[in-house]
PyMOL commands that place a pseudoatom at each C-alpha (Angstrom):
pseudoatom trace, name=CA, resn=MET, resi=1, chain=A, elem=C, hetatm=0, pos=[91.837, 103.603, 114.160]
pseudoatom trace, name=CA, resn=SER, resi=2, chain=A, elem=C, hetatm=0, pos=[88.294, 104.911, 113.992]
pseudoatom trace, name=CA, resn=MET, resi=3, chain=A, elem=C, hetatm=0, pos=[87.883, 108.679, 114.227]
pseudoatom trace, name=CA, resn=ASP, resi=4, chain=A, elem=C, hetatm=0, pos=[84.078, 108.840, 114.448]
pseudoatom trace, name=CA, resn=GLY, resi=5, chain=A, elem=C, hetatm=0, pos=[82.521, 110.023, 117.672]
pseudoatom trace, name=CA, resn=GLY, resi=6, chain=A, elem=C, hetatm=0, pos=[85.494, 112.001, 118.930]
pseudoatom trace, name=CA, resn=VAL, resi=7, chain=A, elem=C, hetatm=0, pos=[88.644, 113.878, 118.039]
pseudoatom trace, name=CA, resn=VAL, resi=8, chain=A, elem=C, hetatm=0, pos=[91.677, 111.676, 117.557]
pseudoatom trace, name=CA, resn=GLN, resi=9, chain=A, elem=C, hetatm=0, pos=[94.816, 113.602, 116.690]
pseudoatom trace, name=CA, resn=ASP, resi=10, chain=A, elem=C, hetatm=0, pos=[98.040, 112.623, 114.948]
pseudoatom trace, name=CA, resn=VAL, resi=11, chain=A, elem=C, hetatm=0, pos=[96.559, 109.529, 113.267]
pseudoatom trace, name=CA, resn=PRO, resi=12, chain=A, elem=C, hetatm=0, pos=[97.933, 109.330, 109.691]
pseudoatom trace, name=CA, resn=VAL, resi=13, chain=A, elem=C, hetatm=0, pos=[94.925, 107.366, 108.362]
pseudoatom trace, name=CA, resn=GLY, resi=14, chain=A, elem=C, hetatm=0, pos=[91.488, 107.726, 109.921]
pseudoatom trace, name=CA, resn=PHE, resi=15, chain=A, elem=C, hetatm=0, pos=[88.846, 105.040, 109.341]
pseudoatom trace, name=CA, resn=VAL, resi=16, chain=A, elem=C, hetatm=0, pos=[85.317, 106.413, 109.624]
pseudoatom trace, name=CA, resn=SER, resi=17, chain=A, elem=C, hetatm=0, pos=[81.834, 104.917, 109.476]
pseudoatom trace, name=CA, resn=SER, resi=18, chain=A, elem=C, hetatm=0, pos=[79.834, 107.653, 107.760]
pseudoatom trace, name=CA, resn=ALA, resi=19, chain=A, elem=C, hetatm=0, pos=[80.083, 110.212, 104.971]
pseudoatom trace, name=CA, resn=SER, resi=20, chain=A, elem=C, hetatm=0, pos=[80.252, 113.066, 107.464]
pseudoatom trace, name=CA, resn=GLY, resi=21, chain=A, elem=C, hetatm=0, pos=[83.094, 111.285, 109.233]
pseudoatom trace, name=CA, resn=LEU, resi=22, chain=A, elem=C, hetatm=0, pos=[85.326, 112.014, 106.246]
pseudoatom trace, name=CA, resn=ALA, resi=23, chain=A, elem=C, hetatm=0, pos=[85.714, 115.493, 107.765]
pseudoatom trace, name=CA, resn=ALA, resi=24, chain=A, elem=C, hetatm=0, pos=[88.362, 113.773, 109.923]
pseudoatom trace, name=CA, resn=ILE, resi=25, chain=A, elem=C, hetatm=0, pos=[90.774, 114.882, 107.188]
pseudoatom trace, name=CA, resn=HIS, resi=26, chain=A, elem=C, hetatm=0, pos=[90.887, 118.199, 109.053]
pseudoatom trace, name=CA, resn=GLU, resi=27, chain=A, elem=C, hetatm=0, pos=[92.154, 116.591, 112.270]
pseudoatom trace, name=CA, resn=SER, resi=28, chain=A, elem=C, hetatm=0, pos=[95.763, 117.209, 113.248]
pseudoatom trace, name=CA, resn=GLY, resi=29, chain=A, elem=C, hetatm=0, pos=[98.178, 114.822, 111.536]
pseudoatom trace, name=CA, resn=CYS, resi=30, chain=A, elem=C, hetatm=0, pos=[95.501, 113.016, 109.515]
pseudoatom trace, name=CA, resn=GLY, resi=31, chain=A, elem=C, hetatm=0, pos=[96.794, 112.496, 105.964]
pseudoatom trace, name=CA, resn=ALA, resi=32, chain=A, elem=C, hetatm=0, pos=[93.841, 110.431, 104.762]
pseudoatom trace, name=CA, resn=ALA, resi=33, chain=A, elem=C, hetatm=0, pos=[90.311, 109.530, 105.838]
pseudoatom trace, name=CA, resn=ILE, resi=34, chain=A, elem=C, hetatm=0, pos=[88.570, 106.376, 104.572]
pseudoatom trace, name=CA, resn=TRP, resi=35, chain=A, elem=C, hetatm=0, pos=[84.876, 105.591, 104.871]
pseudoatom trace, name=CA, resn=HIS, resi=36, chain=A, elem=C, hetatm=0, pos=[84.661, 101.813, 105.014]
pseudoatom trace, name=CA, resn=ARG, resi=37, chain=A, elem=C, hetatm=0, pos=[81.416, 100.878, 103.301]
pseudoatom trace, name=CA, resn=CYS, resi=38, chain=A, elem=C, hetatm=0, pos=[80.122, 98.343, 100.798]
pseudoatom trace, name=CA, resn=LEU, resi=39, chain=A, elem=C, hetatm=0, pos=[77.849, 99.274, 97.926]
pseudoatom trace, name=CA, resn=ASP, resi=40, chain=A, elem=C, hetatm=0, pos=[74.720, 97.295, 97.096]
pseudoatom trace, name=CA, resn=GLU, resi=41, chain=A, elem=C, hetatm=0, pos=[75.548, 93.784, 95.843]
pseudoatom trace, name=CA, resn=GLY, resi=42, chain=A, elem=C, hetatm=0, pos=[73.209, 94.167, 92.890]
pseudoatom trace, name=CA, resn=PHE, resi=43, chain=A, elem=C, hetatm=0, pos=[74.959, 97.347, 91.798]
pseudoatom trace, name=CA, resn=GLN, resi=44, chain=A, elem=C, hetatm=0, pos=[78.391, 95.808, 92.250]
pseudoatom trace, name=CA, resn=SER, resi=45, chain=A, elem=C, hetatm=0, pos=[77.510, 92.764, 90.153]
pseudoatom trace, name=CA, resn=TRP, resi=46, chain=A, elem=C, hetatm=0, pos=[76.046, 94.975, 87.442]
pseudoatom trace, name=CA, resn=ILE, resi=47, chain=A, elem=C, hetatm=0, pos=[78.948, 97.414, 87.207]
pseudoatom trace, name=CA, resn=ASP, resi=48, chain=A, elem=C, hetatm=0, pos=[81.492, 94.579, 87.276]
pseudoatom trace, name=CA, resn=ALA, resi=49, chain=A, elem=C, hetatm=0, pos=[79.766, 92.978, 84.265]
pseudoatom trace, name=CA, resn=CYS, resi=50, chain=A, elem=C, hetatm=0, pos=[79.383, 96.212, 82.295]
pseudoatom trace, name=CA, resn=PRO, resi=51, chain=A, elem=C, hetatm=0, pos=[81.394, 96.206, 79.022]
pseudoatom trace, name=CA, resn=PRO, resi=52, chain=A, elem=C, hetatm=0, pos=[84.476, 98.424, 79.517]
pseudoatom trace, name=CA, resn=GLU, resi=53, chain=A, elem=C, hetatm=0, pos=[83.613, 100.543, 76.487]
pseudoatom trace, name=CA, resn=GLN, resi=54, chain=A, elem=C, hetatm=0, pos=[80.323, 101.546, 78.152]
pseudoatom trace, name=CA, resn=LEU, resi=55, chain=A, elem=C, hetatm=0, pos=[81.908, 102.791, 81.355]
pseudoatom trace, name=CA, resn=PRO, resi=56, chain=A, elem=C, hetatm=0, pos=[81.469, 106.569, 81.795]
pseudoatom trace, name=CA, resn=ARG, resi=57, chain=A, elem=C, hetatm=0, pos=[84.443, 108.868, 81.315]
pseudoatom trace, name=CA, resn=THR, resi=58, chain=A, elem=C, hetatm=0, pos=[84.519, 112.604, 81.938]
pseudoatom trace, name=CA, resn=ARG, resi=59, chain=A, elem=C, hetatm=0, pos=[86.625, 115.454, 83.271]
pseudoatom trace, name=CA, resn=GLN, resi=60, chain=A, elem=C, hetatm=0, pos=[84.971, 118.777, 84.071]
pseudoatom trace, name=CA, resn=SER, resi=61, chain=A, elem=C, hetatm=0, pos=[84.457, 121.345, 86.818]
pseudoatom trace, name=CA, resn=LEU, resi=62, chain=A, elem=C, hetatm=0, pos=[80.987, 122.248, 88.037]
pseudoatom trace, name=CA, resn=ARG, resi=63, chain=A, elem=C, hetatm=0, pos=[78.844, 123.032, 91.044]
pseudoatom trace, name=CA, resn=PRO, resi=64, chain=A, elem=C, hetatm=0, pos=[78.074, 120.036, 93.280]
pseudoatom trace, name=CA, resn=ASP, resi=65, chain=A, elem=C, hetatm=0, pos=[74.335, 120.518, 92.799]
pseudoatom trace, name=CA, resn=GLY, resi=66, chain=A, elem=C, hetatm=0, pos=[74.807, 120.070, 89.060]
pseudoatom trace, name=CA, resn=VAL, resi=67, chain=A, elem=C, hetatm=0, pos=[76.637, 116.739, 89.283]
pseudoatom trace, name=CA, resn=ARG, resi=68, chain=A, elem=C, hetatm=0, pos=[73.605, 114.450, 89.222]
pseudoatom trace, name=CA, resn=ALA, resi=69, chain=A, elem=C, hetatm=0, pos=[72.146, 116.035, 86.090]
pseudoatom trace, name=CA, resn=GLU, resi=70, chain=A, elem=C, hetatm=0, pos=[75.544, 115.766, 84.428]
pseudoatom trace, name=CA, resn=MET, resi=71, chain=A, elem=C, hetatm=0, pos=[75.777, 112.105, 85.414]
pseudoatom trace, name=CA, resn=VAL, resi=72, chain=A, elem=C, hetatm=0, pos=[72.373, 111.440, 83.828]
pseudoatom trace, name=CA, resn=ARG, resi=73, chain=A, elem=C, hetatm=0, pos=[73.532, 113.115, 80.613]
pseudoatom trace, name=CA, resn=LEU, resi=74, chain=A, elem=C, hetatm=0, pos=[76.789, 111.170, 80.658]
pseudoatom trace, name=CA, resn=LEU, resi=75, chain=A, elem=C, hetatm=0, pos=[75.107, 107.796, 81.259]
pseudoatom trace, name=CA, resn=ASP, resi=76, chain=A, elem=C, hetatm=0, pos=[72.613, 108.536, 78.483]
pseudoatom trace, name=CA, resn=ALA, resi=77, chain=A, elem=C, hetatm=0, pos=[75.567, 109.129, 76.170]
pseudoatom trace, name=CA, resn=CYS, resi=78, chain=A, elem=C, hetatm=0, pos=[77.135, 105.823, 77.276]
pseudoatom trace, name=CA, resn=GLY, resi=79, chain=A, elem=C, hetatm=0, pos=[73.957, 103.961, 76.337]
pseudoatom trace, name=CA, resn=TRP, resi=80, chain=A, elem=C, hetatm=0, pos=[72.983, 102.974, 79.866]
pseudoatom trace, name=CA, resn=ALA, resi=81, chain=A, elem=C, hetatm=0, pos=[69.312, 102.038, 80.015]
pseudoatom trace, name=CA, resn=GLU, resi=82, chain=A, elem=C, hetatm=0, pos=[67.280, 103.165, 83.003]
pseudoatom trace, name=CA, resn=CYS, resi=83, chain=A, elem=C, hetatm=0, pos=[67.820, 100.699, 85.835]
pseudoatom trace, name=CA, resn=ALA, resi=84, chain=A, elem=C, hetatm=0, pos=[68.557, 100.584, 89.561]
pseudoatom trace, name=CA, resn=ALA, resi=85, chain=A, elem=C, hetatm=0, pos=[72.321, 100.352, 88.987]
pseudoatom trace, name=CA, resn=ARG, resi=86, chain=A, elem=C, hetatm=0, pos=[72.288, 103.514, 86.896]
pseudoatom trace, name=CA, resn=GLU, resi=87, chain=A, elem=C, hetatm=0, pos=[70.402, 105.394, 89.624]
pseudoatom trace, name=CA, resn=THR, resi=88, chain=A, elem=C, hetatm=0, pos=[72.813, 104.117, 92.257]
pseudoatom trace, name=CA, resn=LEU, resi=89, chain=A, elem=C, hetatm=0, pos=[75.859, 105.394, 90.390]
pseudoatom trace, name=CA, resn=ALA, resi=90, chain=A, elem=C, hetatm=0, pos=[74.349, 108.793, 89.556]
pseudoatom trace, name=CA, resn=ASP, resi=91, chain=A, elem=C, hetatm=0, pos=[73.122, 109.262, 93.119]
pseudoatom trace, name=CA, resn=ASP, resi=92, chain=A, elem=C, hetatm=0, pos=[76.393, 108.215, 94.711]
pseudoatom trace, name=CA, resn=VAL, resi=93, chain=A, elem=C, hetatm=0, pos=[78.641, 110.374, 92.548]
pseudoatom trace, name=CA, resn=ALA, resi=94, chain=A, elem=C, hetatm=0, pos=[76.359, 113.343, 93.288]
pseudoatom trace, name=CA, resn=LYS, resi=95, chain=A, elem=C, hetatm=0, pos=[76.448, 112.547, 97.009]
pseudoatom trace, name=CA, resn=MET, resi=96, chain=A, elem=C, hetatm=0, pos=[80.245, 112.290, 97.033]
pseudoatom trace, name=CA, resn=ALA, resi=97, chain=A, elem=C, hetatm=0, pos=[80.499, 115.657, 95.274]
pseudoatom trace, name=CA, resn=THR, resi=98, chain=A, elem=C, hetatm=0, pos=[78.197, 117.309, 97.809]
pseudoatom trace, name=CA, resn=VAL, resi=99, chain=A, elem=C, hetatm=0, pos=[79.941, 115.738, 100.801]
pseudoatom trace, name=CA, resn=PHE, resi=100, chain=A, elem=C, hetatm=0, pos=[83.429, 116.576, 99.537]
pseudoatom trace, name=CA, resn=ALA, resi=101, chain=A, elem=C, hetatm=0, pos=[82.541, 120.166, 98.617]
pseudoatom trace, name=CA, resn=GLY, resi=102, chain=A, elem=C, hetatm=0, pos=[81.049, 120.640, 102.074]
pseudoatom trace, name=CA, resn=ILE, resi=103, chain=A, elem=C, hetatm=0, pos=[84.087, 119.242, 103.849]
pseudoatom trace, name=CA, resn=MET, resi=104, chain=A, elem=C, hetatm=0, pos=[86.401, 121.405, 101.769]
pseudoatom trace, name=CA, resn=SER, resi=105, chain=A, elem=C, hetatm=0, pos=[84.125, 124.498, 101.837]
pseudoatom trace, name=CA, resn=SER, resi=106, chain=A, elem=C, hetatm=0, pos=[84.471, 124.582, 98.074]
pseudoatom trace, name=CA, resn=PRO, resi=107, chain=A, elem=C, hetatm=0, pos=[81.826, 126.083, 95.745]
pseudoatom trace, name=CA, resn=TYR, resi=108, chain=A, elem=C, hetatm=0, pos=[82.886, 123.840, 92.834]
pseudoatom trace, name=CA, resn=VAL, resi=109, chain=A, elem=C, hetatm=0, pos=[84.435, 120.427, 92.277]
pseudoatom trace, name=CA, resn=ARG, resi=110, chain=A, elem=C, hetatm=0, pos=[86.558, 119.032, 89.488]
pseudoatom trace, name=CA, resn=LEU, resi=111, chain=A, elem=C, hetatm=0, pos=[84.855, 115.777, 88.558]
pseudoatom trace, name=CA, resn=ARG, resi=112, chain=A, elem=C, hetatm=0, pos=[86.774, 113.013, 86.863]
pseudoatom trace, name=CA, resn=LEU, resi=113, chain=A, elem=C, hetatm=0, pos=[85.580, 109.524, 85.997]
pseudoatom trace, name=CA, resn=ASP, resi=114, chain=A, elem=C, hetatm=0, pos=[88.166, 107.216, 84.466]
pseudoatom trace, name=CA, resn=ALA, resi=115, chain=A, elem=C, hetatm=0, pos=[87.999, 103.674, 83.128]
pseudoatom trace, name=CA, resn=ILE, resi=116, chain=A, elem=C, hetatm=0, pos=[91.517, 102.378, 83.781]
pseudoatom trace, name=CA, resn=SER, resi=117, chain=A, elem=C, hetatm=0, pos=[93.105, 99.197, 82.447]
pseudoatom trace, name=CA, resn=THR, resi=118, chain=A, elem=C, hetatm=0, pos=[96.786, 100.200, 82.631]
pseudoatom trace, name=CA, resn=ASN, resi=119, chain=A, elem=C, hetatm=0, pos=[99.283, 100.903, 85.398]
pseudoatom trace, name=CA, resn=ALA, resi=120, chain=A, elem=C, hetatm=0, pos=[98.276, 104.564, 85.646]
pseudoatom trace, name=CA, resn=CYS, resi=121, chain=A, elem=C, hetatm=0, pos=[99.972, 106.505, 88.467]
pseudoatom trace, name=CA, resn=ARG, resi=122, chain=A, elem=C, hetatm=0, pos=[101.923, 103.404, 89.445]
pseudoatom trace, name=CA, resn=LYS, resi=123, chain=A, elem=C, hetatm=0, pos=[104.389, 105.281, 91.682]
pseudoatom trace, name=CA, resn=PHE, resi=124, chain=A, elem=C, hetatm=0, pos=[103.512, 106.233, 95.241]
pseudoatom trace, name=CA, resn=HIS, resi=125, chain=A, elem=C, hetatm=0, pos=[102.937, 109.970, 95.485]
pseudoatom trace, name=CA, resn=VAL, resi=126, chain=A, elem=C, hetatm=0, pos=[101.037, 112.894, 97.017]
pseudoatom trace, name=CA, resn=ASP, resi=127, chain=A, elem=C, hetatm=0, pos=[98.808, 114.802, 94.573]
pseudoatom trace, name=CA, resn=ALA, resi=128, chain=A, elem=C, hetatm=0, pos=[99.504, 118.461, 93.701]
pseudoatom trace, name=CA, resn=VAL, resi=129, chain=A, elem=C, hetatm=0, pos=[96.118, 119.632, 95.042]
pseudoatom trace, name=CA, resn=LYS, resi=130, chain=A, elem=C, hetatm=0, pos=[94.818, 120.736, 98.423]
pseudoatom trace, name=CA, resn=ALA, resi=131, chain=A, elem=C, hetatm=0, pos=[92.863, 117.517, 98.862]
pseudoatom trace, name=CA, resn=ARG, resi=132, chain=A, elem=C, hetatm=0, pos=[91.392, 114.770, 96.705]
pseudoatom trace, name=CA, resn=LEU, resi=133, chain=A, elem=C, hetatm=0, pos=[88.549, 112.287, 97.049]
pseudoatom trace, name=CA, resn=ILE, resi=134, chain=A, elem=C, hetatm=0, pos=[88.995, 108.932, 95.319]
pseudoatom trace, name=CA, resn=CYS, resi=135, chain=A, elem=C, hetatm=0, pos=[86.375, 106.190, 95.108]
pseudoatom trace, name=CA, resn=THR, resi=136, chain=A, elem=C, hetatm=0, pos=[86.756, 103.044, 93.013]
pseudoatom trace, name=CA, resn=TYR, resi=137, chain=A, elem=C, hetatm=0, pos=[83.394, 101.687, 91.861]
pseudoatom trace, name=CA, resn=ARG, resi=138, chain=A, elem=C, hetatm=0, pos=[84.792, 98.747, 89.927]
pseudoatom trace, name=CA, resn=GLY, resi=139, chain=A, elem=C, hetatm=0, pos=[88.024, 96.813, 90.310]
pseudoatom trace, name=CA, resn=ARG, resi=140, chain=A, elem=C, hetatm=0, pos=[90.776, 97.099, 92.879]
pseudoatom trace, name=CA, resn=GLY, resi=141, chain=A, elem=C, hetatm=0, pos=[90.829, 100.162, 95.081]
pseudoatom trace, name=CA, resn=THR, resi=142, chain=A, elem=C, hetatm=0, pos=[93.633, 102.666, 95.513]
pseudoatom trace, name=CA, resn=GLN, resi=143, chain=A, elem=C, hetatm=0, pos=[96.739, 101.453, 97.338]
pseudoatom trace, name=CA, resn=TYR, resi=144, chain=A, elem=C, hetatm=0, pos=[98.182, 103.548, 100.163]
pseudoatom trace, name=CA, resn=GLY, resi=145, chain=A, elem=C, hetatm=0, pos=[100.719, 103.516, 102.923]
pseudoatom trace, name=CA, resn=VAL, resi=146, chain=A, elem=C, hetatm=0, pos=[102.441, 105.732, 105.471]
pseudoatom trace, name=CA, resn=SER, resi=147, chain=A, elem=C, hetatm=0, pos=[105.962, 106.871, 104.615]
pseudoatom trace, name=CA, resn=THR, resi=148, chain=A, elem=C, hetatm=0, pos=[108.302, 107.048, 107.587]
pseudoatom trace, name=CA, resn=ASP, resi=149, chain=A, elem=C, hetatm=0, pos=[111.451, 108.065, 105.703]
pseudoatom trace, name=CA, resn=GLY, resi=150, chain=A, elem=C, hetatm=0, pos=[110.223, 110.078, 102.725]
pseudoatom trace, name=CA, resn=LYS, resi=151, chain=A, elem=C, hetatm=0, pos=[110.380, 106.985, 100.530]
pseudoatom trace, name=CA, resn=GLU, resi=152, chain=A, elem=C, hetatm=0, pos=[107.825, 104.368, 99.470]
pseudoatom trace, name=CA, resn=PRO, resi=153, chain=A, elem=C, hetatm=0, pos=[105.729, 102.926, 102.310]
pseudoatom trace, name=CA, resn=HIS, resi=154, chain=A, elem=C, hetatm=0, pos=[106.960, 99.688, 103.854]
pseudoatom trace, name=CA, resn=VAL, resi=155, chain=A, elem=C, hetatm=0, pos=[103.390, 98.510, 104.430]
pseudoatom trace, name=CA, resn=VAL, resi=156, chain=A, elem=C, hetatm=0, pos=[100.861, 98.833, 101.610]
pseudoatom trace, name=CA, resn=SER, resi=157, chain=A, elem=C, hetatm=0, pos=[97.083, 98.551, 102.013]
pseudoatom trace, name=CA, resn=ASP, resi=158, chain=A, elem=C, hetatm=0, pos=[94.185, 98.556, 99.550]
pseudoatom trace, name=CA, resn=VAL, resi=159, chain=A, elem=C, hetatm=0, pos=[91.134, 100.792, 99.921]
pseudoatom trace, name=CA, resn=PRO, resi=160, chain=A, elem=C, hetatm=0, pos=[88.069, 98.533, 99.567]
pseudoatom trace, name=CA, resn=THR, resi=161, chain=A, elem=C, hetatm=0, pos=[86.071, 98.819, 96.356]
pseudoatom trace, name=CA, resn=GLY, resi=162, chain=A, elem=C, hetatm=0, pos=[83.264, 101.344, 96.887]
pseudoatom trace, name=CA, resn=ALA, resi=163, chain=A, elem=C, hetatm=0, pos=[84.970, 103.027, 99.842]
pseudoatom trace, name=CA, resn=PRO, resi=164, chain=A, elem=C, hetatm=0, pos=[85.626, 106.792, 99.442]
pseudoatom trace, name=CA, resn=MET, resi=165, chain=A, elem=C, hetatm=0, pos=[89.003, 108.132, 100.547]
pseudoatom trace, name=CA, resn=ILE, resi=166, chain=A, elem=C, hetatm=0, pos=[89.993, 111.758, 101.053]
pseudoatom trace, name=CA, resn=LEU, resi=167, chain=A, elem=C, hetatm=0, pos=[93.729, 112.479, 100.943]
pseudoatom trace, name=CA, resn=ARG, resi=168, chain=A, elem=C, hetatm=0, pos=[95.646, 115.631, 101.734]
pseudoatom trace, name=CA, resn=GLY, resi=169, chain=A, elem=C, hetatm=0, pos=[97.678, 116.975, 98.829]
pseudoatom trace, name=CA, resn=THR, resi=170, chain=A, elem=C, hetatm=0, pos=[100.822, 119.046, 98.584]
pseudoatom trace, name=CA, resn=LEU, resi=171, chain=A, elem=C, hetatm=0, pos=[98.780, 122.300, 98.733]
pseudoatom trace, name=CA, resn=TRP, resi=172, chain=A, elem=C, hetatm=0, pos=[97.308, 121.451, 102.140]
pseudoatom trace, name=CA, resn=PRO, resi=173, chain=A, elem=C, hetatm=0, pos=[98.570, 124.027, 104.662]
pseudoatom trace, name=CA, resn=GLY, resi=174, chain=A, elem=C, hetatm=0, pos=[101.187, 122.862, 107.121]
pseudoatom trace, name=CA, resn=ALA, resi=175, chain=A, elem=C, hetatm=0, pos=[103.446, 119.836, 107.202]
pseudoatom trace, name=CA, resn=ALA, resi=176, chain=A, elem=C, hetatm=0, pos=[103.565, 117.503, 104.206]
pseudoatom trace, name=CA, resn=SER, resi=177, chain=A, elem=C, hetatm=0, pos=[101.338, 114.428, 104.339]
pseudoatom trace, name=CA, resn=ARG, resi=178, chain=A, elem=C, hetatm=0, pos=[103.039, 111.139, 105.150]
pseudoatom trace, name=CA, resn=VAL, resi=179, chain=A, elem=C, hetatm=0, pos=[100.275, 109.152, 103.436]
pseudoatom trace, name=CA, resn=LEU, resi=180, chain=A, elem=C, hetatm=0, pos=[101.262, 108.188, 99.887]
pseudoatom trace, name=CA, resn=HIS, resi=181, chain=A, elem=C, hetatm=0, pos=[99.044, 106.431, 97.356]
pseudoatom trace, name=CA, resn=ARG, resi=182, chain=A, elem=C, hetatm=0, pos=[99.041, 104.908, 93.884]
pseudoatom trace, name=CA, resn=SER, resi=183, chain=A, elem=C, hetatm=0, pos=[96.798, 103.090, 91.438]
pseudoatom trace, name=CA, resn=PRO, resi=184, chain=A, elem=C, hetatm=0, pos=[97.143, 99.304, 91.800]
pseudoatom trace, name=CA, resn=PRO, resi=185, chain=A, elem=C, hetatm=0, pos=[99.226, 97.681, 89.033]
pseudoatom trace, name=CA, resn=ILE, resi=186, chain=A, elem=C, hetatm=0, pos=[96.701, 95.876, 86.798]
pseudoatom trace, name=CA, resn=GLU, resi=187, chain=A, elem=C, hetatm=0, pos=[98.192, 96.095, 83.306]
pseudoatom trace, name=CA, resn=GLY, resi=188, chain=A, elem=C, hetatm=0, pos=[97.956, 92.742, 81.529]
pseudoatom trace, name=CA, resn=THR, resi=189, chain=A, elem=C, hetatm=0, pos=[95.356, 91.333, 83.921]
pseudoatom trace, name=CA, resn=GLY, resi=190, chain=A, elem=C, hetatm=0, pos=[92.322, 92.155, 81.750]
pseudoatom trace, name=CA, resn=GLU, resi=191, chain=A, elem=C, hetatm=0, pos=[90.837, 94.203, 84.600]
pseudoatom trace, name=CA, resn=THR, resi=192, chain=A, elem=C, hetatm=0, pos=[89.195, 97.579, 83.988]
pseudoatom trace, name=CA, resn=ARG, resi=193, chain=A, elem=C, hetatm=0, pos=[88.666, 99.837, 86.982]
pseudoatom trace, name=CA, resn=LEU, resi=194, chain=A, elem=C, hetatm=0, pos=[86.082, 102.619, 87.228]
pseudoatom trace, name=CA, resn=VAL, resi=195, chain=A, elem=C, hetatm=0, pos=[87.441, 105.408, 89.422]
pseudoatom trace, name=CA, resn=LEU, resi=196, chain=A, elem=C, hetatm=0, pos=[85.888, 108.649, 90.645]
pseudoatom trace, name=CA, resn=VAL, resi=197, chain=A, elem=C, hetatm=0, pos=[88.245, 111.531, 91.474]
pseudoatom trace, name=CA, resn=LEU, resi=198, chain=A, elem=C, hetatm=0, pos=[87.094, 114.838, 92.983]
pseudoatom trace, name=CA, resn=ASP, resi=199, chain=A, elem=C, hetatm=0, pos=[89.205, 117.950, 93.592]
pseudoatom trace, name=CA, resn=PRO, resi=200, chain=A, elem=C, hetatm=0, pos=[88.082, 121.233, 95.191]
pseudoatom trace, name=CA, resn=VAL, resi=201, chain=A, elem=C, hetatm=0, pos=[87.797, 124.246, 92.863]
pseudoatom trace, name=CA, resn=ALA, resi=202, chain=A, elem=C, hetatm=0, pos=[87.471, 127.770, 94.265]
pseudoatom trace, name=CA, resn=ASP, resi=203, chain=A, elem=C, hetatm=0, pos=[87.121, 129.649, 90.975]
pseudoatom trace, name=CA, resn=LEU, resi=204, chain=A, elem=C, hetatm=0, pos=[85.965, 128.182, 87.656]
pseudoatom trace, name=CA, resn=GLU, resi=205, chain=A, elem=C, hetatm=0, pos=[87.651, 130.906, 85.614]
pseudoatom trace, name=CA, resn=ALA, resi=206, chain=A, elem=C, hetatm=0, pos=[90.994, 130.257, 87.296]
pseudoatom trace, name=CA, resn=ASP, resi=207, chain=A, elem=C, hetatm=0, pos=[90.667, 126.467, 87.157]
pseudoatom trace, name=CA, resn=ASP, resi=208, chain=A, elem=C, hetatm=0, pos=[93.320, 124.938, 84.886]
pseudoatom trace, name=CA, resn=GLY, resi=209, chain=A, elem=C, hetatm=0, pos=[92.550, 121.322, 85.767]
for i in range(1, 209): cmd.bond("trace and resi %d" % i, "trace and resi %d" % (i + 1))
show_as sticks, trace
zoom trace
């Protein structure tokens, strides 16, 4: 169900049509908000063809307004030549950091980019954070489902490639989220995913992520 344009309560997964719509994560009963979008075809073709060893990898905490400069440094280190695809990735990661920090009223974000070719996080779970943004730029998107009995979801869906998803974690105030997620099982397929993960950070000195 779409949650843009009005308040819809007690919807476990809200589908929105804009970056600002991801704020639906704050609505009552909403365990996850997904912005259904498609990235530029030229970018998608380029990133899909990029050698796995050149995909960017990082894990650090910083201010949202410093993310783009860090992405430029990281892509330089990966040997990415200046091109439209490089600008698209740097711009989008920076935008996601700004949007997520705003929604979470967080002064810092923990930024993680992973190139994944194994069955990482293959079990359905809720993350031990207040909230998390996940966006898959290459490969299959995150799998999710609504648990009705505390066990694995009976119906499993895939987040589209390029679509950001914000999920409530175990530190979100109130009742536990019923929306569970996992990385799609890809080990042995030859696929390498590129995944962005953002967590809110209130204090850099206290951050142990």
